[in-house]
HTML snippet that shows the backbone in 3Dmol.js (N, CA, C, O; Angstrom):
<script src="https://3Dmol.org/build/3Dmol-min.js"></script>
<div id="view" style="width:600px;height:400px;position:relative"></div>
<script>
const pdb = `
ATOM      1  N   MET A   1      80.436  24.366   5.974  1.00  0.00           N
ATOM      2  CA  MET A   1      79.459  23.925   5.041  1.00  0.00           C
ATOM      3  C   MET A   1      78.991  22.522   5.396  1.00  0.00           C
ATOM      4  O   MET A   1      79.777  21.686   5.842  1.00  0.00           O
ATOM      5  N   VAL A   2      77.708  22.274   5.195  1.00  0.00           N
ATOM      6  CA  VAL A   2      77.132  20.977   5.499  1.00  0.00           C
ATOM      7  C   VAL A   2      77.261  20.065   4.275  1.00  0.00           C
ATOM      8  O   VAL A   2      77.022  20.474   3.138  1.00  0.00           O
ATOM      9  N   CYS A   3      77.641  18.835   4.546  1.00  0.00           N
ATOM     10  CA  CYS A   3      77.727  17.837   3.470  1.00  0.00           C
ATOM     11  C   CYS A   3      77.015  16.576   3.890  1.00  0.00           C
ATOM     12  O   CYS A   3      77.304  16.016   4.948  1.00  0.00           O
ATOM     13  N   PHE A   4      76.089  16.126   3.072  1.00  0.00           N
ATOM     14  CA  PHE A   4      75.317  14.906   3.407  1.00  0.00           C
ATOM     15  C   PHE A   4      75.869  13.718   2.548  1.00  0.00           C
ATOM     16  O   PHE A   4      76.067  13.836   1.339  1.00  0.00           O
ATOM     17  N   HIS A   5      76.095  12.609   3.223  1.00  0.00           N
ATOM     18  CA  HIS A   5      76.686  11.477   2.514  1.00  0.00           C
ATOM     19  C   HIS A   5      75.648  10.310   2.555  1.00  0.00           C
ATOM     20  O   HIS A   5      75.002  10.050   3.570  1.00  0.00           O
ATOM     21  N   ASP A   6      75.537   9.645   1.418  1.00  0.00           N
ATOM     22  CA  ASP A   6      74.799   8.408   1.334  1.00  0.00           C
ATOM     23  C   ASP A   6      73.354   8.484   1.909  1.00  0.00           C
ATOM     24  O   ASP A   6      72.979   7.683   2.765  1.00  0.00           O
ATOM     25  N   ASN A   7      72.577   9.436   1.432  1.00  0.00           N
ATOM     26  CA  ASN A   7      71.175   9.455   1.868  1.00  0.00           C
ATOM     27  C   ASN A   7      70.432   8.328   1.179  1.00  0.00           C
ATOM     28  O   ASN A   7      70.316   8.341  -0.046  1.00  0.00           O
ATOM     29  N   PRO A   8      69.916   7.335   1.933  1.00  0.00           N
ATOM     30  CA  PRO A   8      69.259   6.185   1.315  1.00  0.00           C
ATOM     31  C   PRO A   8      67.917   6.543   0.652  1.00  0.00           C
ATOM     32  O   PRO A   8      67.498   5.836  -0.264  1.00  0.00           O
ATOM     33  N   GLU A   9      67.240   7.599   1.076  1.00  0.00           N
ATOM     34  CA  GLU A   9      65.987   7.952   0.503  1.00  0.00           C
ATOM     35  C   GLU A   9      66.183   8.953  -0.587  1.00  0.00           C
ATOM     36  O   GLU A   9      66.857   9.968  -0.413  1.00  0.00           O
ATOM     37  N   LYS A  10      65.575   8.654  -1.741  1.00  0.00           N
ATOM     38  CA  LYS A  10      65.598   9.596  -2.878  1.00  0.00           C
ATOM     39  C   LYS A  10      64.184  10.112  -3.032  1.00  0.00           C
ATOM     40  O   LYS A  10      63.222   9.345  -3.019  1.00  0.00           O
ATOM     41  N   TYR A  11      64.071  11.402  -3.176  1.00  0.00           N
ATOM     42  CA  TYR A  11      62.750  12.074  -3.229  1.00  0.00           C
ATOM     43  C   TYR A  11      62.398  12.485  -4.623  1.00  0.00           C
ATOM     44  O   TYR A  11      61.475  13.282  -4.795  1.00  0.00           O
ATOM     45  N   ASN A  12      63.088  11.982  -5.652  1.00  0.00           N
ATOM     46  CA  ASN A  12      62.855  12.381  -7.021  1.00  0.00           C
ATOM     47  C   ASN A  12      62.240  11.327  -7.859  1.00  0.00           C
ATOM     48  O   ASN A  12      62.566  11.226  -9.041  1.00  0.00           O
ATOM     49  N   ASN A  13      61.355  10.524  -7.311  1.00  0.00           N
ATOM     50  CA  ASN A  13      60.628   9.501  -8.063  1.00  0.00           C
ATOM     51  C   ASN A  13      59.189   9.419  -7.694  1.00  0.00           C
ATOM     52  O   ASN A  13      58.820   9.875  -6.612  1.00  0.00           O
ATOM     53  N   PRO A  14      58.354   8.867  -8.521  1.00  0.00           N
ATOM     54  CA  PRO A  14      56.912   8.792  -8.243  1.00  0.00           C
ATOM     55  C   PRO A  14      56.546   7.978  -7.014  1.00  0.00           C
ATOM     56  O   PRO A  14      55.552   8.280  -6.354  1.00  0.00           O
ATOM     57  N   ALA A  15      57.307   6.979  -6.700  1.00  0.00           N
ATOM     58  CA  ALA A  15      56.989   6.193  -5.542  1.00  0.00           C
ATOM     59  C   ALA A  15      57.104   7.000  -4.264  1.00  0.00           C
ATOM     60  O   ALA A  15      56.253   6.911  -3.379  1.00  0.00           O
ATOM     61  N   MET A  16      58.145   7.773  -4.179  1.00  0.00           N
ATOM     62  CA  MET A  16      58.318   8.633  -2.954  1.00  0.00           C
ATOM     63  C   MET A  16      57.303   9.698  -2.899  1.00  0.00           C
ATOM     64  O   MET A  16      56.840  10.041  -1.811  1.00  0.00           O
ATOM     65  N   LEU A  17      56.913  10.266  -4.048  1.00  0.00           N
ATOM     66  CA  LEU A  17      55.862  11.269  -4.070  1.00  0.00           C
ATOM     67  C   LEU A  17      54.585  10.658  -3.563  1.00  0.00           C
ATOM     68  O   LEU A  17      53.866  11.264  -2.769  1.00  0.00           O
ATOM     69  N   HIS A  18      54.291   9.422  -4.034  1.00  0.00           N
ATOM     70  CA  HIS A  18      53.122   8.746  -3.531  1.00  0.00           C
ATOM     71  C   HIS A  18      53.105   8.517  -2.026  1.00  0.00           C
ATOM     72  O   HIS A  18      52.082   8.689  -1.364  1.00  0.00           O
ATOM     73  N   ASN A  19      54.295   8.114  -1.488  1.00  0.00           N
ATOM     74  CA  ASN A  19      54.455   7.935  -0.056  1.00  0.00           C
ATOM     75  C   ASN A  19      54.169   9.211   0.735  1.00  0.00           C
ATOM     76  O   ASN A  19      53.424   9.202   1.714  1.00  0.00           O
ATOM     77  N   ILE A  20      54.774  10.291   0.290  1.00  0.00           N
ATOM     78  CA  ILE A  20      54.601  11.575   0.910  1.00  0.00           C
ATOM     79  C   ILE A  20      53.117  11.989   0.854  1.00  0.00           C
ATOM     80  O   ILE A  20      52.563  12.472   1.841  1.00  0.00           O
ATOM     81  N   ASP A  21      52.488  11.794  -0.312  1.00  0.00           N
ATOM     82  CA  ASP A  21      51.063  12.142  -0.466  1.00  0.00           C
ATOM     83  C   ASP A  21      50.230  11.364   0.506  1.00  0.00           C
ATOM     84  O   ASP A  21      49.327  11.932   1.121  1.00  0.00           O
ATOM     85  N   GLN A  22      50.500  10.030   0.683  1.00  0.00           N
ATOM     86  CA  GLN A  22      49.739   9.201   1.588  1.00  0.00           C
ATOM     87  C   GLN A  22      49.934   9.638   3.016  1.00  0.00           C
ATOM     88  O   GLN A  22      48.976   9.673   3.788  1.00  0.00           O
ATOM     89  N   GLU A  23      51.171   9.979   3.389  1.00  0.00           N
ATOM     90  CA  GLU A  23      51.433  10.488   4.761  1.00  0.00           C
ATOM     91  C   GLU A  23      50.668  11.780   5.052  1.00  0.00           C
ATOM     92  O   GLU A  23      50.099  11.961   6.128  1.00  0.00           O
ATOM     93  N   MET A  24      50.674  12.685   4.039  1.00  0.00           N
ATOM     94  CA  MET A  24      49.917  13.921   4.218  1.00  0.00           C
ATOM     95  C   MET A  24      48.436  13.687   4.353  1.00  0.00           C
ATOM     96  O   MET A  24      47.765  14.379   5.118  1.00  0.00           O
ATOM     97  N   LEU A  25      47.905  12.703   3.609  1.00  0.00           N
ATOM     98  CA  LEU A  25      46.465  12.428   3.684  1.00  0.00           C
ATOM     99  C   LEU A  25      46.137  11.831   5.072  1.00  0.00           C
ATOM    100  O   LEU A  25      45.088  12.117   5.650  1.00  0.00           O
ATOM    101  N   ARG A  26      47.046  11.008   5.582  1.00  0.00           N
ATOM    102  CA  ARG A  26      46.843  10.450   6.952  1.00  0.00           C
ATOM    103  C   ARG A  26      46.850  11.596   7.983  1.00  0.00           C
ATOM    104  O   ARG A  26      46.026  11.627   8.897  1.00  0.00           O
ATOM    105  N   CYS A  27      47.772  12.511   7.820  1.00  0.00           N
ATOM    106  CA  CYS A  27      47.853  13.651   8.743  1.00  0.00           C
ATOM    107  C   CYS A  27      46.574  14.538   8.688  1.00  0.00           C
ATOM    108  O   CYS A  27      46.076  14.988   9.720  1.00  0.00           O
ATOM    109  N   ILE A  28      46.092  14.760   7.528  1.00  0.00           N
ATOM    110  CA  ILE A  28      44.900  15.550   7.322  1.00  0.00           C
ATOM    111  C   ILE A  28      43.718  14.814   7.947  1.00  0.00           C
ATOM    112  O   ILE A  28      42.888  15.424   8.622  1.00  0.00           O
ATOM    113  N   ASP A  29      43.643  13.518   7.723  1.00  0.00           N
ATOM    114  CA  ASP A  29      42.523  12.767   8.347  1.00  0.00           C
ATOM    115  C   ASP A  29      42.607  12.775   9.860  1.00  0.00           C
ATOM    116  O   ASP A  29      41.590  12.927  10.535  1.00  0.00           O
ATOM    117  N   LEU A  30      43.794  12.615  10.397  1.00  0.00           N
ATOM    118  CA  LEU A  30      43.962  12.713  11.849  1.00  0.00           C
ATOM    119  C   LEU A  30      43.507  14.084  12.379  1.00  0.00           C
ATOM    120  O   LEU A  30      42.783  14.174  13.370  1.00  0.00           O
ATOM    121  N   ASP A  31      43.954  15.152  11.686  1.00  0.00           N
ATOM    122  CA  ASP A  31      43.548  16.491  12.113  1.00  0.00           C
ATOM    123  C   ASP A  31      42.064  16.676  12.078  1.00  0.00           C
ATOM    124  O   ASP A  31      41.506  17.289  12.987  1.00  0.00           O
ATOM    125  N   ASP A  32      41.381  16.158  11.039  1.00  0.00           N
ATOM    126  CA  ASP A  32      39.970  16.230  10.985  1.00  0.00           C
ATOM    127  C   ASP A  32      39.244  15.522  12.138  1.00  0.00           C
ATOM    128  O   ASP A  32      38.270  16.019  12.703  1.00  0.00           O
ATOM    129  N   ARG A  33      39.790  14.298  12.463  1.00  0.00           N
ATOM    130  CA  ARG A  33      39.234  13.529  13.554  1.00  0.00           C
ATOM    131  C   ARG A  33      39.450  14.213  14.906  1.00  0.00           C
ATOM    132  O   ARG A  33      38.574  14.182  15.770  1.00  0.00           O
ATOM    133  N   LEU A  34      40.615  14.826  15.082  1.00  0.00           N
ATOM    134  CA  LEU A  34      40.860  15.553  16.349  1.00  0.00           C
ATOM    135  C   LEU A  34      39.972  16.795  16.470  1.00  0.00           C
ATOM    136  O   LEU A  34      39.494  17.098  17.563  1.00  0.00           O
ATOM    137  N   LYS A  35      39.745  17.513  15.376  1.00  0.00           N
ATOM    138  CA  LYS A  35      38.852  18.615  15.371  1.00  0.00           C
ATOM    139  C   LYS A  35      37.453  18.229  15.748  1.00  0.00           C
ATOM    140  O   LYS A  35      36.783  18.920  16.515  1.00  0.00           O
ATOM    141  N   ALA A  36      37.007  17.095  15.190  1.00  0.00           N
ATOM    142  CA  ALA A  36      35.641  16.582  15.451  1.00  0.00           C
ATOM    143  C   ALA A  36      35.514  16.192  16.927  1.00  0.00           C
ATOM    144  O   ALA A  36      34.501  16.488  17.561  1.00  0.00           O
ATOM    145  N   MET A  37      36.550  15.523  17.481  1.00  0.00           N
ATOM    146  CA  MET A  37      36.530  15.141  18.888  1.00  0.00           C
ATOM    147  C   MET A  37      36.502  16.362  19.788  1.00  0.00           C
ATOM    148  O   MET A  37      35.759  16.410  20.768  1.00  0.00           O
ATOM    149  N   ASP A  38      37.324  17.354  19.442  1.00  0.00           N
ATOM    150  CA  ASP A  38      37.375  18.611  20.187  1.00  0.00           C
ATOM    151  C   ASP A  38      36.011  19.282  20.224  1.00  0.00           C
ATOM    152  O   ASP A  38      35.542  19.701  21.283  1.00  0.00           O
ATOM    153  N   GLN A  39      35.359  19.383  19.026  1.00  0.00           N
ATOM    154  CA  GLN A  39      34.016  19.934  18.927  1.00  0.00           C
ATOM    155  C   GLN A  39      33.005  19.143  19.744  1.00  0.00           C
ATOM    156  O   GLN A  39      32.144  19.720  20.406  1.00  0.00           O
ATOM    157  N   GLU A  40      33.110  17.864  19.696  1.00  0.00           N
ATOM    158  CA  GLU A  40      32.148  17.025  20.469  1.00  0.00           C
ATOM    159  C   GLU A  40      32.306  17.194  21.963  1.00  0.00           C
ATOM    160  O   GLU A  40      31.329  17.222  22.711  1.00  0.00           O
ATOM    161  N   ILE A  41      33.581  17.309  22.394  1.00  0.00           N
ATOM    162  CA  ILE A  41      33.861  17.506  23.833  1.00  0.00           C
ATOM    163  C   ILE A  41      33.382  18.871  24.274  1.00  0.00           C
ATOM    164  O   ILE A  41      32.737  18.972  25.318  1.00  0.00           O
ATOM    165  N   THR A  42      33.670  19.942  23.517  1.00  0.00           N
ATOM    166  CA  THR A  42      33.300  21.270  23.959  1.00  0.00           C
ATOM    167  C   THR A  42      31.785  21.497  23.920  1.00  0.00           C
ATOM    168  O   THR A  42      31.285  22.417  24.567  1.00  0.00           O
ATOM    169  N   MET A  43      31.065  20.686  23.182  1.00  0.00           N
ATOM    170  CA  MET A  43      29.597  20.784  23.122  1.00  0.00           C
ATOM    171  C   MET A  43      28.937  19.859  24.141  1.00  0.00           C
ATOM    172  O   MET A  43      27.722  19.912  24.332  1.00  0.00           O
ATOM    173  N   ASN A  44      29.721  19.021  24.788  1.00  0.00           N
ATOM    174  CA  ASN A  44      29.132  18.108  25.768  1.00  0.00           C
ATOM    175  C   ASN A  44      28.700  18.826  27.020  1.00  0.00           C
ATOM    176  O   ASN A  44      29.528  19.465  27.670  1.00  0.00           O
ATOM    177  N   PRO A  45      27.414  18.746  27.391  1.00  0.00           N
ATOM    178  CA  PRO A  45      26.994  19.509  28.540  1.00  0.00           C
ATOM    179  C   PRO A  45      27.710  19.146  29.834  1.00  0.00           C
ATOM    180  O   PRO A  45      27.912  20.022  30.675  1.00  0.00           O
ATOM    181  N   GLN A  46      28.097  17.904  30.024  1.00  0.00           N
ATOM    182  CA  GLN A  46      28.840  17.518  31.243  1.00  0.00           C
ATOM    183  C   GLN A  46      30.162  18.245  31.269  1.00  0.00           C
ATOM    184  O   GLN A  46      30.552  18.753  32.321  1.00  0.00           O
ATOM    185  N   PHE A  47      30.870  18.318  30.153  1.00  0.00           N
ATOM    186  CA  PHE A  47      32.192  19.019  30.113  1.00  0.00           C
ATOM    187  C   PHE A  47      31.991  20.455  30.423  1.00  0.00           C
ATOM    188  O   PHE A  47      32.727  21.016  31.235  1.00  0.00           O
ATOM    189  N   VAL A  48      31.025  21.078  29.814  1.00  0.00           N
ATOM    190  CA  VAL A  48      30.721  22.509  30.035  1.00  0.00           C
ATOM    191  C   VAL A  48      30.450  22.757  31.481  1.00  0.00           C
ATOM    192  O   VAL A  48      31.002  23.687  32.068  1.00  0.00           O
ATOM    193  N   GLN A  49      29.595  21.930  32.083  1.00  0.00           N
ATOM    194  CA  GLN A  49      29.233  22.090  33.528  1.00  0.00           C
ATOM    195  C   GLN A  49      30.481  21.941  34.381  1.00  0.00           C
ATOM    196  O   GLN A  49      30.717  22.756  35.272  1.00  0.00           O
ATOM    197  N   LYS A  50      31.271  20.930  34.129  1.00  0.00           N
ATOM    198  CA  LYS A  50      32.463  20.722  34.935  1.00  0.00           C
ATOM    199  C   LYS A  50      33.486  21.832  34.786  1.00  0.00           C
ATOM    200  O   LYS A  50      34.099  22.253  35.767  1.00  0.00           O
ATOM    201  N   SER A  51      33.676  22.320  33.534  1.00  0.00           N
ATOM    202  CA  SER A  51      34.669  23.370  33.320  1.00  0.00           C
ATOM    203  C   SER A  51      34.173  24.661  33.919  1.00  0.00           C
ATOM    204  O   SER A  51      34.990  25.429  34.425  1.00  0.00           O
ATOM    205  N   MET A  52      32.864  24.956  33.894  1.00  0.00           N
ATOM    206  CA  MET A  52      32.387  26.154  34.524  1.00  0.00           C
ATOM    207  C   MET A  52      32.417  26.035  36.043  1.00  0.00           C
ATOM    208  O   MET A  52      32.652  27.019  36.744  1.00  0.00           O
ATOM    209  N   GLY A  53      32.182  24.845  36.540  1.00  0.00           N
ATOM    210  CA  GLY A  53      32.267  24.600  38.021  1.00  0.00           C
ATOM    211  C   GLY A  53      33.702  24.736  38.508  1.00  0.00           C
ATOM    212  O   GLY A  53      33.904  25.237  39.614  1.00  0.00           O
ATOM    213  N   SER A  54      34.686  24.328  37.763  1.00  0.00           N
ATOM    214  CA  SER A  54      36.058  24.454  38.206  1.00  0.00           C
ATOM    215  C   SER A  54      36.480  25.952  38.164  1.00  0.00           C
ATOM    216  O   SER A  54      37.317  26.365  38.967  1.00  0.00           O
ATOM    217  N   GLN A  55      35.937  26.731  37.281  1.00  0.00           N
ATOM    218  CA  GLN A  55      36.256  28.109  37.248  1.00  0.00           C
ATOM    219  C   GLN A  55      35.621  28.843  38.421  1.00  0.00           C
ATOM    220  O   GLN A  55      36.211  29.774  38.968  1.00  0.00           O
ATOM    221  N   ASP A  56      34.399  28.419  38.813  1.00  0.00           N
ATOM    222  CA  ASP A  56      33.745  28.984  40.004  1.00  0.00           C
ATOM    223  C   ASP A  56      34.531  28.639  41.222  1.00  0.00           C
ATOM    224  O   ASP A  56      34.720  29.476  42.105  1.00  0.00           O
ATOM    225  N   ASP A  57      35.015  27.362  41.289  1.00  0.00           N
ATOM    226  CA  ASP A  57      35.784  26.910  42.452  1.00  0.00           C
ATOM    227  C   ASP A  57      37.093  27.699  42.551  1.00  0.00           C
ATOM    228  O   ASP A  57      37.505  28.083  43.646  1.00  0.00           O
ATOM    229  N   ASP A  58      37.733  27.936  41.432  1.00  0.00           N
ATOM    230  CA  ASP A  58      38.996  28.671  41.466  1.00  0.00           C
ATOM    231  C   ASP A  58      38.797  30.071  41.959  1.00  0.00           C
ATOM    232  O   ASP A  58      39.616  30.555  42.740  1.00  0.00           O
ATOM    233  N   SER A  59      37.752  30.753  41.545  1.00  0.00           N
ATOM    234  CA  SER A  59      37.538  32.138  41.982  1.00  0.00           C
ATOM    235  C   SER A  59      36.931  32.239  43.361  1.00  0.00           C
ATOM    236  O   SER A  59      37.139  33.230  44.061  1.00  0.00           O
ATOM    237  N   GLY A  60      36.162  31.199  43.773  1.00  0.00           N
ATOM    238  CA  GLY A  60      35.522  31.252  45.052  1.00  0.00           C
ATOM    239  C   GLY A  60      36.388  30.820  46.212  1.00  0.00           C
ATOM    240  O   GLY A  60      36.116  31.239  47.337  1.00  0.00           O
ATOM    241  N   ASN A  61      37.402  30.019  46.019  1.00  0.00           N
ATOM    242  CA  ASN A  61      38.230  29.538  47.120  1.00  0.00           C
ATOM    243  C   ASN A  61      39.281  30.478  47.542  1.00  0.00           C
ATOM    244  O   ASN A  61      39.792  30.352  48.655  1.00  0.00           O
ATOM    245  N   LYS A  62      39.637  31.405  46.740  1.00  0.00           N
ATOM    246  CA  LYS A  62      40.731  32.350  47.119  1.00  0.00           C
ATOM    247  C   LYS A  62      40.130  33.602  47.785  1.00  0.00           C
ATOM    248  O   LYS A  62      39.302  34.290  47.189  1.00  0.00           O
ATOM    249  N   PRO A  63      40.547  33.880  49.000  1.00  0.00           N
ATOM    250  CA  PRO A  63      40.091  35.102  49.627  1.00  0.00           C
ATOM    251  C   PRO A  63      40.608  36.319  48.942  1.00  0.00           C
ATOM    252  O   PRO A  63      41.745  36.328  48.468  1.00  0.00           O
ATOM    253  N   SER A  64      39.816  37.340  48.874  1.00  0.00           N
ATOM    254  CA  SER A  64      40.262  38.551  48.220  1.00  0.00           C
ATOM    255  C   SER A  64      41.228  39.315  49.120  1.00  0.00           C
ATOM    256  O   SER A  64      40.982  39.469  50.316  1.00  0.00           O
ATOM    257  N   SER A  65      42.338  39.795  48.532  1.00  0.00           N
ATOM    258  CA  SER A  65      43.319  40.528  49.335  1.00  0.00           C
ATOM    259  C   SER A  65      43.207  42.010  49.048  1.00  0.00           C
ATOM    260  O   SER A  65      44.048  42.788  49.496  1.00  0.00           O
ATOM    261  N   TYR A  66      42.205  42.412  48.323  1.00  0.00           N
ATOM    262  CA  TYR A  66      42.054  43.848  48.037  1.00  0.00           C
ATOM    263  C   TYR A  66      41.381  44.598  49.170  1.00  0.00           C
ATOM    264  O   TYR A  66      40.313  44.183  49.619  1.00  0.00           O
ATOM    265  N   SER A  67      41.956  45.667  49.641  1.00  0.00           N
ATOM    266  CA  SER A  67      41.365  46.387  50.693  1.00  0.00           C
ATOM    267  C   SER A  67      41.140  47.845  50.318  1.00  0.00           C
ATOM    268  O   SER A  67      40.630  48.619  51.128  1.00  0.00           O
TER     269      SER A  67
END
`;
const viewer = $3Dmol.createViewer("view");
viewer.addModel(pdb, "pdb");
viewer.setStyle({}, {cartoon: {color: "spectrum"}});
viewer.zoomTo();
viewer.render();
</script>
């Protein structure tokens, strides 16, 4: 059986609930910013061109071994 001793953080008061709420809001904000950055990158013509070019290079450099 697991026994926890002297946990300094208590989660049963309004101050801790506020702290948890603030951390969740920060995480949600970070997630939104990352999604926006990802969308911006994937819509960038230079990124699309480079990613398509690297796929062409990958398929074009390997000789076919099918006979």
